[in-house]
N, CA, C and O atoms as CSV, one atom per row, in Angstrom:
chain,resi,resn,atom,element,x,y,z
A,1,MET,N,N,-12.960,176.547,-72.359
A,1,MET,CA,C,-12.211,176.573,-73.600
A,1,MET,C,C,-12.638,177.749,-74.476
A,1,MET,O,O,-11.801,178.404,-75.097
A,2,LYS,N,N,-13.949,178.016,-74.523
A,2,LYS,CA,C,-14.425,179.145,-75.317
A,2,LYS,C,C,-13.875,180.460,-74.777
A,2,LYS,O,O,-13.546,181.368,-75.540
A,3,ARG,N,N,-13.777,180.551,-73.445
A,3,ARG,CA,C,-13.229,181.768,-72.847
A,3,ARG,C,C,-11.775,181.972,-73.262
A,3,ARG,O,O,-11.359,183.091,-73.561
A,4,LEU,N,N,-11.014,180.898,-73.278
A,4,LEU,CA,C,-9.614,180.991,-73.668
A,4,LEU,C,C,-9.490,181.462,-75.114
A,4,LEU,O,O,-8.677,182.337,-75.412
A,5,ILE,N,N,-10.271,180.904,-75.990
A,5,ILE,CA,C,-10.241,181.310,-77.399
A,5,ILE,C,C,-10.633,182.779,-77.531
A,5,ILE,O,O,-9.990,183.534,-78.261
A,6,TYR,N,N,-11.687,183.181,-76.826
A,6,TYR,CA,C,-12.127,184.576,-76.867
A,6,TYR,C,C,-11.020,185.499,-76.351
A,6,TYR,O,O,-10.766,186.555,-76.932
A,7,LEU,N,N,-10.368,185.099,-75.264
A,7,LEU,CA,C,-9.296,185.904,-74.694
A,7,LEU,C,C,-8.129,186.037,-75.673
A,7,LEU,O,O,-7.576,187.125,-75.830
A,8,LEU,N,N,-7.757,184.957,-76.321
A,8,LEU,CA,C,-6.672,185.006,-77.303
A,8,LEU,C,C,-7.014,185.912,-78.477
A,8,LEU,O,O,-6.162,186.664,-78.950
A,9,ILE,N,N,-8.242,185.845,-78.945
A,9,ILE,CA,C,-8.673,186.724,-80.039
A,9,ILE,C,C,-8.616,188.181,-79.591
A,9,ILE,O,O,-8.156,189.042,-80.341
A,10,LEU,N,N,-9.073,188.459,-78.391
A,10,LEU,CA,C,-9.065,189.819,-77.861
A,10,LEU,C,C,-7.636,190.351,-77.736
A,10,LEU,O,O,-7.354,191.482,-78.131
A,11,ILE,N,N,-6.751,189.546,-77.194
A,11,ILE,CA,C,-5.357,189.969,-77.036
A,11,ILE,C,C,-4.723,190.224,-78.397
A,11,ILE,O,O,-4.036,191.229,-78.582
A,12,THR,N,N,-4.944,189.332,-79.342
A,12,THR,CA,C,-4.389,189.485,-80.681
A,12,THR,C,C,-4.912,190.750,-81.355
A,12,THR,O,O,-4.176,191.422,-82.076
A,13,THR,N,N,-6.159,191.066,-81.123
A,13,THR,CA,C,-6.756,192.262,-81.712
A,13,THR,C,C,-6.200,193.532,-81.084
A,13,THR,O,O,-5.987,194.521,-81.784
A,14,LEU,N,N,-5.965,193.522,-79.787
A,14,LEU,CA,C,-5.524,194.723,-79.088
A,14,LEU,C,C,-4.014,194.927,-79.108
A,14,LEU,O,O,-3.549,196.036,-78.846
A,15,LEU,N,N,-3.241,193.902,-79.407
A,15,LEU,CA,C,-1.788,194.019,-79.396
A,15,LEU,C,C,-1.277,195.155,-80.280
A,15,LEU,O,O,-0.423,195.916,-79.824
A,16,PRO,N,N,-1.750,195.314,-81.525
A,16,PRO,CA,C,-1.255,196.435,-82.328
A,16,PRO,C,C,-1.554,197.793,-81.702
A,16,PRO,O,O,-0.788,198.736,-81.901
A,17,LEU,N,N,-2.636,197.918,-80.957
A,17,LEU,CA,C,-2.948,199.189,-80.314
A,17,LEU,C,C,-1.926,199.535,-79.251
A,17,LEU,O,O,-1.595,200.704,-79.058
A,18,SER,N,N,-1.423,198.521,-78.558
A,18,SER,CA,C,-0.423,198.784,-77.524
A,18,SER,C,C,0.892,199.234,-78.134
A,18,SER,O,O,1.700,199.874,-77.462
A,19,ALA,N,N,1.115,198.907,-79.399
A,19,ALA,CA,C,2.356,199.288,-80.059
A,19,ALA,C,C,2.292,200.696,-80.640
A,19,ALA,O,O,3.330,201.272,-80.967
A,20,SER,N,N,1.107,201.254,-80.772
A,20,SER,CA,C,1.012,202.601,-81.317
A,20,SER,C,C,1.498,203.602,-80.277
A,20,SER,O,O,1.393,203.370,-79.073
A,21,THR,N,N,2.027,204.710,-80.760
A,21,THR,CA,C,2.625,205.682,-79.857
A,21,THR,C,C,2.163,207.083,-80.194
A,21,THR,O,O,1.532,207.324,-81.223
A,22,ASN,N,N,2.488,207.986,-79.314
A,22,ASN,CA,C,2.262,209.403,-79.547
A,22,ASN,C,C,3.596,210.128,-79.499
A,22,ASN,O,O,3.715,211.180,-78.871
A,23,LEU,N,N,4.584,209.577,-80.150
A,23,LEU,CA,C,5.908,210.173,-80.133
A,23,LEU,C,C,5.950,211.412,-81.018
A,23,LEU,O,O,5.182,211.542,-81.972
A,24,THR,N,N,6.853,212.309,-80.685
A,24,THR,CA,C,7.086,213.491,-81.510
A,24,THR,C,C,7.610,213.051,-82.868
A,24,THR,O,O,8.425,212.133,-82.960
A,25,GLU,N,N,7.141,213.706,-83.914
A,25,GLU,CA,C,7.612,213.407,-85.266
A,25,GLU,C,C,8.456,214.565,-85.787
A,25,GLU,O,O,8.316,215.711,-85.359
A,26,ARG,N,N,9.331,214.228,-86.720
A,26,ARG,CA,C,10.222,215.222,-87.321
A,26,ARG,C,C,10.506,214.780,-88.747
A,26,ARG,O,O,10.522,213.585,-89.041
A,27,SER,N,N,10.729,215.739,-89.629
A,27,SER,CA,C,11.123,215.380,-90.992
A,27,SER,C,C,12.641,215.491,-91.111
A,27,SER,O,O,13.253,216.444,-90.629
A,28,LEU,N,N,13.221,214.502,-91.758
A,28,LEU,CA,C,14.655,214.481,-92.040
A,28,LEU,C,C,14.841,214.431,-93.545
A,28,LEU,O,O,13.982,213.924,-94.266
A,29,GLN,N,N,15.954,214.952,-94.015
A,29,GLN,CA,C,16.262,214.870,-95.437
A,29,GLN,C,C,17.608,214.169,-95.620
A,29,GLN,O,O,18.600,214.484,-94.964
A,30,ILE,N,N,17.594,213.204,-96.540
A,30,ILE,CA,C,18.819,212.485,-96.892
A,30,ILE,C,C,18.819,212.323,-98.407
A,30,ILE,O,O,17.874,211.777,-98.976
A,31,ASN,N,N,19.866,212.793,-99.050
A,31,ASN,CA,C,20.023,212.614,-100.495
A,31,ASN,C,C,18.789,213.120,-101.256
A,31,ASN,O,O,18.373,212.506,-102.239
A,32,GLY,N,N,18.210,214.229,-100.807
A,32,GLY,CA,C,17.050,214.814,-101.476
A,32,GLY,C,C,15.722,214.162,-101.147
A,32,GLY,O,O,14.687,214.573,-101.671
A,33,GLN,N,N,15.733,213.162,-100.295
A,33,GLN,CA,C,14.504,212.443,-99.927
A,33,GLN,C,C,14.088,212.838,-98.513
A,33,GLN,O,O,14.928,212.935,-97.618
A,34,THR,N,N,12.785,213.067,-98.315
A,34,THR,CA,C,12.277,213.424,-96.990
A,34,THR,C,C,11.693,212.199,-96.301
A,34,THR,O,O,10.926,211.440,-96.892
A,35,PHE,N,N,12.068,212.024,-95.053
A,35,PHE,CA,C,11.547,210.959,-94.200
A,35,PHE,C,C,10.803,211.599,-93.037
A,35,PHE,O,O,11.244,212.618,-92.505
A,36,ILE,N,N,9.692,211.019,-92.643
A,36,ILE,CA,C,8.997,211.417,-91.422
A,36,ILE,C,C,9.349,210.363,-90.377
A,36,ILE,O,O,9.081,209.175,-90.560
A,37,VAL,N,N,9.949,210.811,-89.287
A,37,VAL,CA,C,10.418,209.865,-88.272
A,37,VAL,C,C,9.821,210.194,-86.913
A,37,VAL,O,O,9.574,211.354,-86.583
A,38,GLU,N,N,9.597,209.151,-86.141
A,38,GLU,CA,C,9.225,209.300,-84.741
A,38,GLU,C,C,10.523,209.390,-83.954
A,38,GLU,O,O,11.489,208.690,-84.258
A,39,LEU,N,N,10.546,210.252,-82.942
A,39,LEU,CA,C,11.748,210.422,-82.135
A,39,LEU,C,C,11.701,209.547,-80.891
A,39,LEU,O,O,10.778,209.638,-80.082
A,40,ALA,N,N,12.706,208.706,-80.757
A,40,ALA,CA,C,12.911,207.917,-79.533
A,40,ALA,C,C,14.078,208.592,-78.827
A,40,ALA,O,O,15.242,208.282,-79.082
A,41,ASP,N,N,13.744,209.524,-77.931
A,41,ASP,CA,C,14.772,210.403,-77.379
A,41,ASP,C,C,14.883,210.370,-75.857
A,41,ASP,O,O,15.414,211.297,-75.246
A,42,ASN,N,N,14.380,209.302,-75.255
A,42,ASN,CA,C,14.574,209.106,-73.816
A,42,ASN,C,C,14.719,207.606,-73.576
A,42,ASN,O,O,14.404,206.812,-74.463
A,43,PRO,N,N,15.187,207.206,-72.403
A,43,PRO,CA,C,15.435,205.779,-72.176
A,43,PRO,C,C,14.220,204.888,-72.443
A,43,PRO,O,O,14.369,203.791,-72.982
A,44,SER,N,N,13.048,205.336,-72.080
A,44,SER,CA,C,11.842,204.525,-72.263
A,44,SER,C,C,11.495,204.331,-73.738
A,44,SER,O,O,11.233,203.209,-74.171
A,45,THR,N,N,11.491,205.414,-74.506
A,45,THR,CA,C,11.128,205.288,-75.926
A,45,THR,C,C,12.228,204.589,-76.713
A,45,THR,O,O,11.942,203.888,-77.684
A,46,ARG,N,N,13.487,204.770,-76.307
A,46,ARG,CA,C,14.566,204.045,-76.985
A,46,ARG,C,C,14.469,202.553,-76.705
A,46,ARG,O,O,14.730,201.744,-77.596
A,47,ALA,N,N,14.099,202.171,-75.482
A,47,ALA,CA,C,13.952,200.746,-75.147
A,47,ALA,C,C,12.790,200.118,-75.908
A,47,ALA,O,O,12.890,198.972,-76.346
A,48,GLN,N,N,11.703,200.842,-76.070
A,48,GLN,CA,C,10.523,200.329,-76.780
A,48,GLN,C,C,10.775,200.246,-78.282
A,48,GLN,O,O,10.432,199.251,-78.920
A,49,GLY,N,N,11.371,201.287,-78.841
A,49,GLY,CA,C,11.658,201.303,-80.269
A,49,GLY,C,C,10.451,200.939,-81.110
A,49,GLY,O,O,9.348,201.427,-80.869
A,50,LEU,N,N,10.659,200.088,-82.088
A,50,LEU,CA,C,9.583,199.644,-82.981
A,50,LEU,C,C,9.033,198.272,-82.590
A,50,LEU,O,O,8.403,197.601,-83.407
A,51,MET,N,N,9.269,197.856,-81.351
A,51,MET,CA,C,8.754,196.559,-80.907
A,51,MET,C,C,7.239,196.505,-81.044
A,51,MET,O,O,6.538,197.490,-80.813
A,52,TYR,N,N,6.762,195.350,-81.418
A,52,TYR,CA,C,5.341,195.000,-81.533
A,52,TYR,C,C,4.631,195.671,-82.705
A,52,TYR,O,O,3.436,195.447,-82.896
A,53,ARG,N,N,5.315,196.469,-83.477
A,53,ARG,CA,C,4.671,197.057,-84.654
A,53,ARG,C,C,4.602,195.991,-85.740
A,53,ARG,O,O,5.506,195.167,-85.880
A,54,THR,N,N,3.536,196.021,-86.492
A,54,THR,CA,C,3.383,195.039,-87.568
A,54,THR,C,C,3.580,195.658,-88.941
A,54,THR,O,O,3.628,194.945,-89.944
A,55,GLN,N,N,3.695,196.974,-88.994
A,55,GLN,CA,C,3.974,197.634,-90.270
A,55,GLN,C,C,4.616,198.985,-90.022
A,55,GLN,O,O,4.507,199.562,-88.940
A,56,LEU,N,N,5.279,199.466,-91.042
A,56,LEU,CA,C,5.897,200.781,-91.022
A,56,LEU,C,C,5.657,201.371,-92.399
A,56,LEU,O,O,6.088,200.808,-93.406
A,57,ASP,N,N,4.973,202.499,-92.446
A,57,ASP,CA,C,4.643,203.102,-93.736
A,57,ASP,C,C,5.905,203.489,-94.495
A,57,ASP,O,O,6.944,203.747,-93.888
A,58,PRO,N,N,5.816,203.529,-95.835
A,58,PRO,CA,C,6.972,203.944,-96.646
A,58,PRO,C,C,7.433,205.353,-96.253
A,58,PRO,O,O,6.622,206.212,-95.907
A,59,LEU,N,N,8.728,205.566,-96.313
A,59,LEU,CA,C,9.355,206.855,-96.008
A,59,LEU,C,C,9.105,207.320,-94.577
A,59,LEU,O,O,9.173,208.512,-94.276
A,60,ARG,N,N,8.815,206.362,-93.704
A,60,ARG,CA,C,8.679,206.653,-92.277
A,60,ARG,C,C,9.702,205.802,-91.540
A,60,ARG,O,O,10.197,204.806,-92.067
A,61,GLY,N,N,10.005,206.203,-90.332
A,61,GLY,CA,C,10.963,205.442,-89.551
A,61,GLY,C,C,10.998,205.923,-88.121
A,61,GLY,O,O,10.144,206.691,-87.679
A,62,MET,N,N,12.005,205.452,-87.406
A,62,MET,CA,C,12.214,205.876,-86.030
A,62,MET,C,C,13.660,206.327,-85.898
A,62,MET,O,O,14.590,205.619,-86.284
A,63,LEU,N,N,13.828,207.536,-85.338
A,63,LEU,CA,C,15.151,208.078,-85.083
A,63,LEU,C,C,15.439,207.977,-83.593
A,63,LEU,O,O,14.728,208.556,-82.771
A,64,PHE,N,N,16.485,207.237,-83.254
A,64,PHE,CA,C,16.933,207.100,-81.873
A,64,PHE,C,C,17.944,208.215,-81.615
A,64,PHE,O,O,18.956,208.323,-82.308
A,65,VAL,N,N,17.658,209.035,-80.617
A,65,VAL,CA,C,18.492,210.190,-80.290
A,65,VAL,C,C,19.110,209.952,-78.917
A,65,VAL,O,O,18.399,209.730,-77.937
A,66,PHE,N,N,20.435,210.000,-78.856
A,66,PHE,CA,C,21.154,209.721,-77.615
A,66,PHE,C,C,21.781,210.996,-77.054
A,66,PHE,O,O,21.929,211.982,-77.777
A,67,PRO,N,N,22.150,210.984,-75.771
A,67,PRO,CA,C,22.730,212.182,-75.165
A,67,PRO,C,C,24.186,212.439,-75.553
A,67,PRO,O,O,24.695,213.543,-75.360
A,68,ASP,N,N,24.853,211.426,-76.097
A,68,ASP,CA,C,26.257,211.577,-76.449
A,68,ASP,C,C,26.621,210.588,-77.547
A,68,ASP,O,O,25.825,209.732,-77.934
A,69,SER,N,N,27.832,210.732,-78.029
A,69,SER,CA,C,28.328,209.831,-79.070
A,69,SER,C,C,29.111,208.693,-78.435
A,69,SER,O,O,30.054,208.910,-77.675
A,70,GLU,N,N,28.700,207.490,-78.761
A,70,GLU,CA,C,29.458,206.298,-78.382
A,70,GLU,C,C,29.023,205.161,-79.298
A,70,GLU,O,O,28.073,205.297,-80.069
A,71,ARG,N,N,29.725,204.048,-79.203
A,71,ARG,CA,C,29.328,202.890,-80.008
A,71,ARG,C,C,27.981,202.401,-79.505
A,71,ARG,O,O,27.772,202.293,-78.297
A,72,ARG,N,N,27.063,202.104,-80.422
A,72,ARG,CA,C,25.709,201.660,-80.084
A,72,ARG,C,C,25.507,200.236,-80.584
A,72,ARG,O,O,26.258,199.736,-81.422
A,73,SER,N,N,24.474,199.602,-80.047
A,73,SER,CA,C,24.143,198.244,-80.465
A,73,SER,C,C,22.633,198.067,-80.400
A,73,SER,O,O,21.995,198.450,-79.419
A,74,PHE,N,N,22.066,197.484,-81.453
A,74,PHE,CA,C,20.627,197.254,-81.532
A,74,PHE,C,C,20.359,195.781,-81.817
A,74,PHE,O,O,21.186,195.089,-82.413
A,75,TYR,N,N,19.199,195.315,-81.385
A,75,TYR,CA,C,18.740,193.978,-81.733
A,75,TYR,C,C,17.246,194.053,-81.989
A,75,TYR,O,O,16.639,195.109,-81.812
A,76,MET,N,N,16.648,192.944,-82.402
A,76,MET,CA,C,15.282,192.959,-82.929
A,76,MET,C,C,14.279,192.199,-82.067
A,76,MET,O,O,13.300,191.666,-82.589
A,77,LYS,N,N,14.504,192.142,-80.779
A,77,LYS,CA,C,13.566,191.451,-79.891
A,77,LYS,C,C,12.161,192.035,-80.055
A,77,LYS,O,O,11.973,193.251,-80.015
A,78,ASN,N,N,11.186,191.158,-80.238
A,78,ASN,CA,C,9.773,191.536,-80.364
A,78,ASN,C,C,9.509,192.525,-81.498
A,78,ASN,O,O,8.535,193.276,-81.455
A,79,THR,N,N,10.363,192.526,-82.496
A,79,THR,CA,C,10.182,193.406,-83.652
A,79,THR,C,C,9.758,192.548,-84.833
A,79,THR,O,O,10.470,191.624,-85.226
A,80,PHE,N,N,8.602,192.856,-85.394
A,80,PHE,CA,C,7.988,192.032,-86.433
A,80,PHE,C,C,8.342,192.472,-87.850
A,80,PHE,O,O,8.055,191.753,-88.807
A,81,ILE,N,N,8.956,193.633,-87.997
A,81,ILE,CA,C,9.218,194.220,-89.311
A,81,ILE,C,C,10.704,194.083,-89.641
A,81,ILE,O,O,11.537,194.431,-88.803
A,82,PRO,N,N,11.069,193.591,-90.828
A,82,PRO,CA,C,12.480,193.623,-91.215
A,82,PRO,C,C,12.911,195.082,-91.408
A,82,PRO,O,O,12.227,195.854,-92.079
A,83,LEU,N,N,14.034,195.443,-90.821
A,83,LEU,CA,C,14.466,196.840,-90.816
A,83,LEU,C,C,15.882,196.997,-91.353
A,83,LEU,O,O,16.679,196.059,-91.351
A,84,SER,N,N,16.169,198.209,-91.810
A,84,SER,CA,C,17.539,198.646,-92.056
A,84,SER,C,C,17.831,199.735,-91.042
A,84,SER,O,O,16.970,200.558,-90.733
A,85,ILE,N,N,19.047,199.732,-90.528
A,85,ILE,CA,C,19.449,200.737,-89.548
A,85,ILE,C,C,20.657,201.499,-90.082
A,85,ILE,O,O,21.609,200.909,-90.594
A,86,ALA,N,N,20.598,202.824,-89.949
A,86,ALA,CA,C,21.735,203.683,-90.285
A,86,ALA,C,C,22.256,204.274,-88.985
A,86,ALA,O,O,21.515,204.919,-88.245
A,87,TYR,N,N,23.525,204.051,-88.716
A,87,TYR,CA,C,24.169,204.677,-87.566
A,87,TYR,C,C,24.724,206.026,-88.040
A,87,TYR,O,O,25.426,206.099,-89.048
A,88,ILE,N,N,24.396,207.095,-87.294
A,88,ILE,CA,C,24.668,208.461,-87.740
A,88,ILE,C,C,25.493,209.196,-86.685
A,88,ILE,O,O,25.175,209.155,-85.497
A,89,SER,N,N,26.547,209.862,-87.128
A,89,SER,CA,C,27.426,210.602,-86.216
A,89,SER,C,C,26.748,211.869,-85.702
A,89,SER,O,O,25.694,212.268,-86.197
A,90,ALA,N,N,27.364,212.489,-84.711
A,90,ALA,CA,C,26.824,213.719,-84.119
A,90,ALA,C,C,26.721,214.841,-85.141
A,90,ALA,O,O,25.868,215.719,-85.008
A,91,ASP,N,N,27.576,214.825,-86.159
A,91,ASP,CA,C,27.509,215.869,-87.185
A,91,ASP,C,C,26.637,215.468,-88.378
A,91,ASP,O,O,26.657,216.129,-89.417
A,92,GLY,N,N,25.869,214.378,-88.222
A,92,GLY,CA,C,24.865,214.024,-89.222
A,92,GLY,C,C,25.334,213.165,-90.377
A,92,GLY,O,O,24.619,213.039,-91.372
A,93,ILE,N,N,26.493,212.581,-90.279
A,93,ILE,CA,C,27.006,211.732,-91.359
A,93,ILE,C,C,26.630,210.274,-91.093
A,93,ILE,O,O,26.851,209.757,-89.998
A,94,ILE,N,N,26.060,209.620,-92.107
A,94,ILE,CA,C,25.764,208.187,-91.991
A,94,ILE,C,C,27.088,207.439,-91.995
A,94,ILE,O,O,27.849,207.501,-92.961
A,95,MET,N,N,27.352,206.737,-90.912
A,95,MET,CA,C,28.616,206.023,-90.763
A,95,MET,C,C,28.551,204.608,-91.323
A,95,MET,O,O,29.526,204.105,-91.881
A,96,GLU,N,N,27.389,203.968,-91.169
A,96,GLU,CA,C,27.221,202.593,-91.645
A,96,GLU,C,C,25.739,202.249,-91.670
A,96,GLU,O,O,24.932,202.849,-90.959
A,97,ILE,N,N,25.398,201.270,-92.504
A,97,ILE,CA,C,24.012,200.813,-92.656
A,97,ILE,C,C,24.009,199.290,-92.600
A,97,ILE,O,O,24.851,198.632,-93.211
A,98,TYR,N,N,23.043,198.739,-91.854
A,98,TYR,CA,C,22.904,197.288,-91.740
A,98,TYR,C,C,21.442,196.891,-91.896
A,98,TYR,O,O,20.538,197.664,-91.578
A,99,ASP,N,N,21.223,195.680,-92.387
A,99,ASP,CA,C,19.883,195.088,-92.407
A,99,ASP,C,C,19.718,194.226,-91.163
A,99,ASP,O,O,20.663,193.586,-90.702
A,100,MET,N,N,18.496,194.222,-90.625
A,100,MET,CA,C,18.202,193.437,-89.420
A,100,MET,C,C,16.923,192.636,-89.653
A,100,MET,O,O,15.965,193.125,-90.253
A,101,GLN,N,N,16.928,191.395,-89.167
A,101,GLN,CA,C,15.805,190.486,-89.373
A,101,GLN,C,C,14.883,190.468,-88.154
A,101,GLN,O,O,15.344,190.611,-87.022
A,102,PRO,N,N,13.576,190.292,-88.386
A,102,PRO,CA,C,12.624,190.241,-87.266
A,102,PRO,C,C,13.027,189.203,-86.214
A,102,PRO,O,O,13.464,188.100,-86.539
A,103,HIS,N,N,12.871,189.583,-84.966
A,103,HIS,CA,C,13.063,188.726,-83.793
A,103,HIS,C,C,14.503,188.258,-83.580
A,103,HIS,O,O,14.745,187.412,-82.719
A,104,GLU,N,N,15.452,188.779,-84.332
A,104,GLU,CA,C,16.853,188.385,-84.179
A,104,GLU,C,C,17.404,188.986,-82.882
A,104,GLU,O,O,17.366,190.202,-82.691
A,105,LEU,N,N,17.910,188.135,-82.000
A,105,LEU,CA,C,18.417,188.593,-80.710
A,105,LEU,C,C,19.907,188.930,-80.733
A,105,LEU,O,O,20.444,189.482,-79.773
A,106,ARG,N,N,20.558,188.597,-81.827
A,106,ARG,CA,C,21.975,188.928,-81.949
A,106,ARG,C,C,22.111,190.434,-82.180
A,106,ARG,O,O,21.411,191.004,-83.018
A,107,SER,N,N,22.996,191.061,-81.451
A,107,SER,CA,C,23.191,192.509,-81.551
A,107,SER,C,C,23.846,192.895,-82.868
A,107,SER,O,O,24.645,192.149,-83.434
A,108,VAL,N,N,23.484,194.078,-83.336
A,108,VAL,CA,C,24.097,194.678,-84.521
A,108,VAL,C,C,24.810,195.944,-84.033
A,108,VAL,O,O,24.197,197.008,-83.949
A,109,PRO,N,N,26.100,195.829,-83.714
A,109,PRO,CA,C,26.814,196.972,-83.137
A,109,PRO,C,C,27.338,197.934,-84.204
A,109,PRO,O,O,27.610,197.550,-85.341
A,110,SER,N,N,27.468,199.187,-83.797
A,110,SER,CA,C,28.126,200.162,-84.670
A,110,SER,C,C,29.638,200.022,-84.478
A,110,SER,O,O,30.111,199.660,-83.400
A,111,ARG,N,N,30.368,200.310,-85.523
A,111,ARG,CA,C,31.827,200.277,-85.425
A,111,ARG,C,C,32.387,201.609,-84.945
A,111,ARG,O,O,33.532,201.696,-84.502
A,112,TYR,N,N,31.555,202.650,-85.041
A,112,TYR,CA,C,31.989,204.004,-84.718
A,112,TYR,C,C,31.105,204.594,-83.627
A,112,TYR,O,O,30.002,204.109,-83.377
A,113,ALA,N,N,31.594,205.630,-82.990
A,113,ALA,CA,C,30.785,206.371,-82.021
A,113,ALA,C,C,29.731,207.164,-82.793
A,113,ALA,O,O,30.054,207.903,-83.723
A,114,VAL,N,N,28.475,207.000,-82.398
A,114,VAL,CA,C,27.371,207.691,-83.075
A,114,VAL,C,C,26.410,208.269,-82.036
A,114,VAL,O,O,26.346,207.801,-80.900
A,115,MET,N,N,25.671,209.290,-82.449
A,115,MET,CA,C,24.678,209.904,-81.572
A,115,MET,C,C,23.259,209.543,-81.992
A,115,MET,O,O,22.318,209.714,-81.217
A,116,TYR,N,N,23.103,209.043,-83.218
A,116,TYR,CA,C,21.770,208.743,-83.748
A,116,TYR,C,C,21.766,207.378,-84.423
A,116,TYR,O,O,22.794,206.884,-84.889
A,117,ALA,N,N,20.576,206.785,-84.461
A,117,ALA,CA,C,20.348,205.584,-85.262
A,117,ALA,C,C,18.975,205.748,-85.903
A,117,ALA,O,O,18.008,206.102,-85.229
A,118,LEU,N,N,18.893,205.490,-87.196
A,118,LEU,CA,C,17.642,205.627,-87.937
A,118,LEU,C,C,17.219,204.261,-88.460
A,118,LEU,O,O,17.948,203.625,-89.222
A,119,GLU,N,N,16.026,203.812,-88.043
A,119,GLU,CA,C,15.467,202.550,-88.530
A,119,GLU,C,C,14.350,202.840,-89.521
A,119,GLU,O,O,13.463,203.654,-89.267
A,120,VAL,N,N,14.415,202.144,-90.671
A,120,VAL,CA,C,13.390,202.237,-91.715
A,120,VAL,C,C,13.111,200.826,-92.225
A,120,VAL,O,O,13.793,199.875,-91.841
A,121,ASN,N,N,12.111,200.694,-93.087
A,121,ASN,CA,C,11.834,199.397,-93.695
A,121,ASN,C,C,13.085,198.878,-94.392
A,121,ASN,O,O,13.817,199.630,-95.034
A,122,GLN,N,N,13.312,197.585,-94.251
A,122,GLN,CA,C,14.507,196.975,-94.817
A,122,GLN,C,C,14.577,197.204,-96.327
A,122,GLN,O,O,13.602,197.010,-97.054
A,123,GLY,N,N,15.748,197.617,-96.768
A,123,GLY,CA,C,15.993,197.824,-98.187
A,123,GLY,C,C,15.693,199.229,-98.683
A,123,GLY,O,O,16.029,199.564,-99.819
A,124,LEU,N,N,15.066,200.060,-97.852
A,124,LEU,CA,C,14.691,201.406,-98.303
A,124,LEU,C,C,15.916,202.265,-98.595
A,124,LEU,O,O,15.930,202.988,-99.591
A,125,PHE,N,N,16.937,202.202,-97.755
A,125,PHE,CA,C,18.146,202.985,-98.022
A,125,PHE,C,C,18.747,202.580,-99.370
A,125,PHE,O,O,19.125,203.435,-100.171
A,126,LYS,N,N,18.831,201.291,-99.608
A,126,LYS,CA,C,19.398,200.802,-100.869
A,126,LYS,C,C,18.538,201.250,-102.051
A,126,LYS,O,O,19.059,201.697,-103.073
A,127,GLN,N,N,17.228,201.125,-101.903
A,127,GLN,CA,C,16.298,201.516,-102.970
A,127,GLN,C,C,16.453,202.996,-103.331
A,127,GLN,O,O,16.317,203.371,-104.495
A,128,LEU,N,N,16.736,203.829,-102.335
A,128,LEU,CA,C,16.857,205.272,-102.553
A,128,LEU,C,C,18.309,205.719,-102.752
A,128,LEU,O,O,18.599,206.916,-102.746
A,129,ASN,N,N,19.214,204.759,-102.926
A,129,ASN,CA,C,20.642,205.046,-103.130
A,129,ASN,C,C,21.241,205.872,-101.993
A,129,ASN,O,O,22.059,206.762,-102.223
A,130,ILE,N,N,20.829,205.570,-100.780
A,130,ILE,CA,C,21.377,206.225,-99.595
A,130,ILE,C,C,22.467,205.325,-99.032
A,130,ILE,O,O,22.240,204.148,-98.753
A,131,THR,N,N,23.653,205.900,-98.871
A,131,THR,CA,C,24.815,205.108,-98.470
A,131,THR,C,C,25.586,205.803,-97.344
A,131,THR,O,O,25.345,206.966,-97.020
A,132,ALA,N,N,26.517,205.054,-96.766
A,132,ALA,CA,C,27.414,205.626,-95.758
A,132,ALA,C,C,28.149,206.808,-96.373
A,132,ALA,O,O,28.504,206.794,-97.552
A,133,GLY,N,N,28.369,207.829,-95.557
A,133,GLY,CA,C,29.050,209.033,-96.014
A,133,GLY,C,C,28.102,210.173,-96.347
A,133,GLY,O,O,28.529,211.323,-96.452
A,134,MET,N,N,26.816,209.867,-96.514
A,134,MET,CA,C,25.837,210.912,-96.833
A,134,MET,C,C,25.428,211.668,-95.575
A,134,MET,O,O,25.518,211.153,-94.460
A,135,LYS,N,N,24.981,212.892,-95.783
A,135,LYS,CA,C,24.583,213.787,-94.688
A,135,LYS,C,C,23.080,213.689,-94.442
A,135,LYS,O,O,22.286,213.662,-95.383
A,136,VAL,N,N,22.699,213.637,-93.156
A,136,VAL,CA,C,21.294,213.673,-92.740
A,136,VAL,C,C,21.018,215.093,-92.253
A,136,VAL,O,O,21.705,215.593,-91.362
A,137,HIS,N,N,20.017,215.737,-92.838
A,137,HIS,CA,C,19.686,217.118,-92.501
A,137,HIS,C,C,18.481,217.180,-91.571
A,137,HIS,O,O,17.585,216.338,-91.631
A,138,ASN,N,N,18.480,218.194,-90.711
A,138,ASN,CA,C,17.387,218.491,-89.778
A,138,ASN,C,C,17.340,217.530,-88.588
A,138,ASN,O,O,16.267,217.250,-88.056
A,139,LEU,N,N,18.489,217.034,-88.179
A,139,LEU,CA,C,18.537,216.197,-86.979
A,139,LEU,C,C,18.259,217.044,-85.740
A,139,LEU,O,O,18.642,218.214,-85.697
A,140,PRO,N,N,17.602,216.475,-84.736
A,140,PRO,CA,C,17.381,217.211,-83.487
A,140,PRO,C,C,18.675,217.264,-82.678
A,140,PRO,O,O,19.618,216.525,-82.962
A,141,PRO,N,N,18.722,218.133,-81.672
A,141,PRO,CA,C,19.902,218.144,-80.795
A,141,PRO,C,C,19.971,216.861,-79.976
A,141,PRO,O,O,19.016,216.086,-79.926
A,142,ALA,N,N,21.098,216.656,-79.345
A,142,ALA,CA,C,21.276,215.477,-78.488
A,142,ALA,C,C,20.183,215.425,-77.431
A,142,ALA,O,O,19.692,216.454,-76.967
A,143,SER,N,N,19.819,214.215,-77.067
A,143,SER,CA,C,18.826,214.016,-76.014
A,143,SER,C,C,19.429,214.410,-74.671
A,143,SER,O,O,20.609,214.157,-74.429
A,144,PRO,N,N,18.632,215.031,-73.787
A,144,PRO,CA,C,19.173,215.375,-72.469
A,144,PRO,C,C,19.410,214.158,-71.579
A,144,PRO,O,O,20.128,214.250,-70.583
A,145,ASN,N,N,18.805,213.003,-71.937
A,145,ASN,CA,C,19.000,211.804,-71.109
A,145,ASN,C,C,19.024,210.560,-71.948
A,145,ASN,O,O,19.178,209.460,-71.418
């Protein structure tokens, strides 16, 4: 029994380390505000996303970069942080913004074809008066895969 308790404590302690990444970072500007984002620009990093993270610093996020524009869908499996997602067109226009709840398995689809999705702490877009129709500056090119 002591071994089991020790093992559970060890796993709980190491879990946040497994969620940390060495992803490329980039600064984006929206409505005069700068965000530092990690790039999820390949199938593996897009699948992992922000899963297992327990916090996200203010003005930081994750930018999902796709190889083409199409309707996208996200869900919150194994995601502990409440997030807001902005679906962004290939020309950098925010098409729509949604709030997503931790561990929610129901998909949040985009209504439009988009090449990017930006996840930040829930409510940050609203707090900074960032809305659909605004331009995102300094986006990377489409992902090759």
